N, C-alpha and C positions, 0 to 999 in steps of 0.2 A: 368727275366723280371717281373716287377710289373705292373699289369693292374688294373684299376678301371673303370668299365663300367657304362654307364648311370649316369654320375655325374650330368648333367644338361639336361633338356628337355625344349624347349621354342619354341612355335609356329611351332611345327613340326620338328624342328632341334633337334638332339641329340648329346651329347658330351661325350667323354671318354678320359681317360688319361693313358699313358703308359710311362715307363722309365726303365733305367738300367745303369749300369756302362759302360763307354766307355773310351778308352785311345788314340784313333787315328781316323783319318777320315775313315780308313778302318773299324774300329769297328762301327762307325756310319752307314756306308753303310750296314754292316752285321746286325745290329740291325733293320734298316728299312726294309731290305729284309725279315728278320724273322717276323716282324710285319705284313707286307703286304702278307706274305704267308698264313695268315688267310684270307679266302674269305671275311669275314665281314669287315676287315680293308682295304683290297684291293679295295672294292667297295665304300669306304668312299669318300666324296667330297673333304675333306682336311685332310692331316696329317701334321700339322705344328709342327716344332720341333726346339729345341735349345740345345746347349751343350757348356760348358766352358771347353776346354781342357787345361791341364797344359802346354803341349808342343806347341800347335798350336793356343791357344787363343779361342775367341768366334767363334762358328759355328752356322749357323741357316738357316732355309728355311721356308717361309710362305706357300708354296704349294697352292698359290692362295688366301689365307686368309690374305690379306694385313695387316701388323702390328702385327699379332699374334705371330710370332717368337720373335720379339723385346720384347713383353710383357713377354714371357716365360724367355728369356735371362735376363731381368732385375731382375726377381724373383730369378733366379739361382745366379746371382751376389750378390744380397742382402743377400742370405742365405750362401754365400761363398762355394757353392757346385761346385766342379770341377770334371772333368772326369766322368760326368754323363749326360745322355740325358733325356729330357722330351719331349714327343710327345702328343699334344692335337689333337684328331681326331674329326671331325665334319661330320655328315651326314645331308646335307641340306634338310630342310623340305618344301621348296617352298616359304617361306616368308623371305624377307630381315630383318635382325635384327638391322641394323645400329650399333650404338655404344654399344648396349647391348652385341654384340659378344665379345668385349674385357672384359667385366665383366665375361662372361662365361669362356673365356680362363683363366682368372685370378683365377676364382673359381676352375677350374679343376687343375691348377698348384698347388694351395694351398692344395687341397685335396690330391694330390700326395705327396707333401712335408710333410704334416702331417702324412700320412700313412708311409712314409719312416722313419720319426722320431720315430714313434711308433714301427716299426720293429727293429730299432737300439737301442731302450731303454732297 
């Protein structure tokens, strides 16, 4: 599991990104269970995620952060990355961010994809 903590901080909200290989819905469940076994991630306000599975197609969950999973999934599809999950975690800081939250989800996903490419090179 690759994790990048504190990618973005804005008006009290903090964002992190995590991901790893998955090949089935059961793998997704196991990945999320392992992520949330960390008290820090279990206490997060949102753990939005998306995965493009070879066998089962697109999977996603906003976890209350409406539209976040669709943004992650679009980036996965553009990269052609299959059988991999990306989770963007947000700890809400008390101020609504409006559309800025999509920029932050995108920035986190881009940071993850860049780190993944760097480890593969």
